[in-house]
N, C-alpha and C positions, 0 to 999 in steps of 0.2 A: 436465538443467538443474535446479538447486536452486530451490526455491520457498519463500517465506516471507511474512510480513506486510509490506505496503508501508510505506515511510517516511511520516512525517507530511508534510503539505503545507508546502512552503517558500514563505511569502508574500513573501519577498524575491526570489524567482526572476524575477517580471515586471520588476523594476528591472534586474536583471543582464542579462536578455535585451535590454532596451531599450538599455542601455549598450553591449552587444556590437554591436547594430545601428548605433549611433552611431559606434563605433570603426571599424567596417568601412565606414562611409560608404554604407550601403544606402539605396536609394530604393524598394526593394520587398522585403518580408520574408515568407517562408512559414513559419508556425509550427505545429508539431504536438506531440504528447505521447505518452507511454505511456498505456494504458488505466488509468483509475482507477474501476473498477466498485465499489471498496470505498466510494466516496463517493456520497451520494444524488444529487448533481448530475453525477456522472461526470467531474468536473474542469472543468465549464463555467465556474465562477467564475474559475479561474486563466487560462483562455483570455481571458475578458473583461478581467481585470486586466492581462494582457500586452498586449492590443490598446491599452488606454488608456495604458499605460506607454510603449509605442513611440511613440504619437502625441505624448506629452508631451516625450519626449527627442529625437526625430528629426523635425524639421519636414519635412513633405511626404512622409514615408515611408508607402507603402501597405502594408496588412497583409492577407495571405491566411491563413486558418486551415484546417488539415486536421484534422477532428474525428472522434472515434468516433461510434457511433450513440447514445450515451448511454442504451443499453438502451430506446430508444424514448420517452424522456422529452421531451415538448414543453416542459415547464417549463425543462429544462436548455438546450434549443435557444433558448428565449426569452432566457436570460441571455447567450448568445453573440451572438445577433442584435441585442440591445439595445445592444451595444457597437459595432455598425456596422462589422464587418469589410468590407474592400473586395471580398473573395471568400470564399464559404463552400464549402469542399471536403469531401466525404465520399465515399470510394471504395467502389464495389460490389465491386471486386477480380476477380470471376469470374462465371460463369454459374450460374443457380440449381441445376442438376444437380450441380455440384461443390462446393456450399457445405459439405457435411458433411466433405469432405476438406480444403478450403482455408480455410474460415472457420468452424471449429467454434465453436458458441455464438452465431454471428451468424444473422440472418434476412434474406433478400433483400427480402422485402416491407417489413420494418421500415426497411431502409436507404432504399428508395424513399419510404416515408412521411415520413422525416425530411428528405429533400431537398425534397419537395413542401411540407412544412410551413415550412421555412426560406424558401422563395419566397413562401408565402402571407403570412407576417408582415412580410417586408421585400422587396416585389416589385422594388425598384430594385437590390438587391444580387445580383450574378451568383452562380449556383450551379455547382458543378463536380463531376465524378466521373470515375473511371478504372478500367480493367481491365488485368490482366496476362494476356497470351496465351501459349499454349504448354503449358497444363496438361491438355490433352485435350479442350478445348471444340471445337465445330464452328463454322464461319463462320456458319451459320444461327443458332446459339445466340447468337453475339456480336451479330448484327444484331437479334435479338429484344430483347436487353438494351439496345442502343442505342435502339430504339424506345420501350422502357419508360422509359428515362431522359429522352428528349425529351418523352414524354407527361407526365412528372412535372416538366416545366418546367426541366430542367437546361440551362444555357447553354453550358458548356465541357466537352469530353470529351477524356480522354487515354487512349491505347492503347499499351502497351509490351510488350516481351518479358519473360516471367518468367525470371529467372536464379537458379539454386539457390545459396543462401548457404552451405550446408554439406551434407555427406553425410547429415545428420540431417533435412534438409528434403525436401519433395516433389521428385521427379525432374522434369526437363524432358522432356515428352512429344514436343515438336516445336518446332523453330526456325521462326518465321514469316518468309517471304520479304518483302523490302521491297515488292514489287509488291502483295502481299496487304494490307500496311499502307496503301499508297496507295489501294487500292480501298476499304478501310474508311473512310479519311479522306473520300474523295469521297462515299461513301454517307452519312456523318454530316452533311456540309455540305448534301447534298440533302434530308436529313430536316429541316434547319432549325437545327442547332446553330450558335451564334454563332461558335464557334472549335473546331477539332479538331486535336490533335497526335497523330500516329501514327507509330511507328517503333520499331526494336529498343531504342534507348537512352532512349526517352521514359519519364519518371516523373512523379509528381504535380506536382513543381515545375518541370518542363521548360518553358522559355520562359514562365514564369508571368506575367511583367509584360506581355508582348505579348498573351498570352491575355486578360488582364483588359482591356487597352485595346480589343481587338477586341470583346469582349463589351459593354463600356460604349458603344462606338460603335454597336453593333447596337441597344442599348436606346434610344439617342437617335433612331434612324431609325424606330422602331416607333410 
């Protein structure tokens, strides 16, 4: 894969994203981005501008953002949370033992810290995280991560099967049976997560609108 200097930030992109949401008639949008570690704010400003643009162009459309760890910058997370997304999503992706292979350059503890910080600054906004299974993790390790996420006040959890995008990517070590996903979903609900999606085809945006509704309902009953 060729690498080079990233392009300059396109400040017209938030408007175009909002217009696409309007054209599609969306009532719930999940917005993510490439990493922009070249920028001091990690791209947080563009997330905030896009949230605001969607709200202006599409009445009633809820916005979930799937963000990077912003290199641990709380100031960057403040920019996003001050735009009041309906859900703040940041994926832990895998268990700590596999981070050097799966998330080179990322740190498990940093991801947990950013999730907890987001909840601290905007307690009413649901937080969300997810893992891809089948990379060689054990079920005990997955349960440990789930406990860590719950301890860091994450509301919504997604668990899906890792699928190899190309021969250049990490191999699939194991296909997780549906029964194991079901067991993990029950374990997550027992831990106290407001909503858990678990299955081979589950991804970050899977049933995102119903996940947000369940999390919001859970907040109202607390």
